[in-house]
C-alpha positions in Angstrom: -10.1 -58.3 31.8 -6.9 -56.4 32.8 -7.9 -53.3 30.4 -11.4 -53.2 32.3 -9.6 -53.7 35.9 -7.1 -50.4 35.1 -10.2 -48.6 34.1 -11.8 -49.2 37.5 -8.5 -48.7 39.5 -8.6 -45.5 37.4 -11.6 -44.7 38.4 -11.2 -45.4 42.3 -7.5 -42.6 41.8 -9.7 -40.3 40.3 -12.4 -40.5 43.3 -9.1 -40.2 45.2 -8.1 -36.8 43.2 -11.3 -35.5 44.5 -10.5 -35.9 48.1 -7.2 -34.2 47.2 -9.3 -31.2 46.1 -11.6 -31.5 49.1 -7.9 -31.0 51.0 -7.0 -28.3 49.2 -10.0 -26.5 49.2 -10.7 -26.3 53.1 -6.2 -25.1 53.5 -7.0 -22.5 51.6 -10.8 -21.6 53.2 -10.2 -18.3 55.3 -9.9 -17.9 59.3 -13.7 -17.9 60.9 -14.8 -16.4 63.6 -14.3 -19.9 65.6 -10.9 -20.2 64.4 -10.3 -16.7 65.7 -11.3 -17.9 69.5 -10.1 -21.2 69.6 -6.2 -20.2 68.5 -7.0 -17.3 71.1 -7.0 -14.6 68.5 -9.3 -11.3 69.1 -11.7 -10.3 67.0 -12.2 -6.5 66.3 -15.4 -5.2 68.3 -17.9 -5.4 65.6 -18.5 -9.5 64.9 -20.2 -11.6 68.1 -17.6 -14.5 68.6 -19.7 -17.3 69.4 -23.3 -16.9 68.6 -25.9 -16.1 65.7 -28.8 -13.9 65.5 -31.1 -15.7 67.5 -28.6 -15.8 70.3 -27.4 -19.8 70.5 -24.2 -20.9 70.3 -22.3 -22.2 67.4 -20.2 -24.0 68.9 -21.9 -27.9 68.8 -22.2 -27.2 64.9 -20.4 -29.6 62.3 -17.1 -28.3 61.1 -16.3 -27.9 57.5 -13.1 -30.2 57.7 -15.2 -33.4 59.2 -18.2 -32.5 56.4 -16.0 -32.5 53.7 -14.1 -35.7 55.3 -17.3 -37.5 55.2 -18.4 -36.2 51.4 -15.2 -37.5 50.8 -14.7 -40.9 52.7 -18.6 -41.5 51.5 -17.7 -40.9 47.6 -14.8 -42.9 47.5 -16.7 -45.5 49.6 -19.2 -45.8 46.4 -17.3 -45.7 44.0 -15.0 -48.2 45.5 -17.6 -50.0 45.6 -19.4 -49.7 42.7 -16.1 -50.3 40.8 -15.7 -54.0 42.7 -19.0 -55.4 41.9 -18.7 -54.4 38.1 -14.6 -55.9 38.6 -16.6 -59.2 40.5 -19.3 -59.1 38.1 -16.9 -59.4 34.7 -14.4 -61.7 36.0 -17.8 -63.8 37.3 -18.9 -63.6 33.4 -15.9 -64.7 32.2 -14.9 -67.3 33.7 -18.7 -68.9 33.0 -17.7 -68.7 29.8 -13.9 -70.1 29.7 -13.9 -72.7 32.9 -10.6 -73.2 31.8 -8.8 -70.2 32.5 -11.3 -69.2 36.0 -7.9 -69.6 37.6 -6.1 -67.0 36.2 -9.0 -65.2 36.0 -9.7 -65.1 40.0 -6.6 -64.5 40.2 -6.4 -60.9 38.1 -9.5 -59.9 39.3 -8.2 -60.6 43.1 -5.4 -58.5 42.3 -7.7 -55.5 40.6 -10.1 -55.8 44.3 -6.3 -54.9 45.8 -5.5 -52.4 44.3 -9.2 -50.6 44.3 -9.4 -51.2 48.1 -6.1 -49.2 48.6 -7.4 -46.4 46.6 -10.0 -46.5 49.1 -8.0 -46.9 52.8 -6.0 -43.7 51.2 -8.9 -41.9 50.8 -10.3 -43.1 54.8 -6.4 -41.6 55.3 -6.7 -38.3 53.8 -9.9 -37.6 55.3 -8.5 -38.5 58.5 -5.5 -36.1 57.9 -8.3 -33.7 56.4 -9.4 -33.8 60.4 -6.8 -33.7 62.1 -3.9 -31.5 61.1 -5.6 -28.9 58.4 
C-alpha cells in the first residue's frame, strides 16, 4: 500500500515539475510590443503597437502567462484528482480484504492524500507567482 501511495505522490510531483517548466518558458520568452508599451519603452516606427491587421486593439487578449498558469493548474488538479481517486479506491479495496487492518490502512491513505493535495496547492502557488511576479 505504501509503495502505491509513493507512486501517486511522485506523479503529482511530476505535474509540479511541468508547472515549473511553464514558468521557466514564460520567463525566457521575448518581450512583445505590448509588454514594451506597458513598460514605457518606445517601439520602432515600423511596428504598430496595440492593433492587429483588422485595426482592433489587442489589450483585451488573454496573456500567455495567464493561459500557462491556467493550463498548469488544470493539469495539476486533474492529476491530483486521479491520484486521489486511485489511492482511495485501492485503500477501500484493501480494507474490504482485511477489515482488521482498516485503521492502519485508513491512516496511511489519509497521509498520502495530504501529500497529493500539498503538491496541488504548490502548483496553485506557482501559477499565482507566474501571473503576478514573472
